[in-house]
C-alpha angles and dihedrals in degrees: 000000000000091000090061091054091050089059099035099046097064090043092053091047092053093046092049091050090048089067091065106091118212102240107192103013123127117232094256094057091043091053092047094049091044091053091047094050093044092048092048092050094048091043093052091050092049091042092052089062091053094044104256113080094168095057090044090052092051094048091044092050091053093048091045093050090050091049091050091051093049090048090054092049092049093051098043114123114244117264116254115236126181116249116262117264117261117264116264116268125234125241093278098038095266124127 
């Protein structure tokens, strides 16, 4: 019976926090926090099977935050740069 609570309790906590919508967050912060929360939840579930849910949650949070950061970097739009100036022309208009 207690084993079911060890698995269900972190899942219920994550689902209850998922109902809280981030009001004024930009997409990068939302992705980073989502990765952190998801990683912590998954880490605590996996850690509960090995006997240390807290350590699993910490490791999972770190991995999830890293994954959220990498996701942001991969989906970042390219920076706009102005085109280079044309090369100088010679005395008769030739290059």
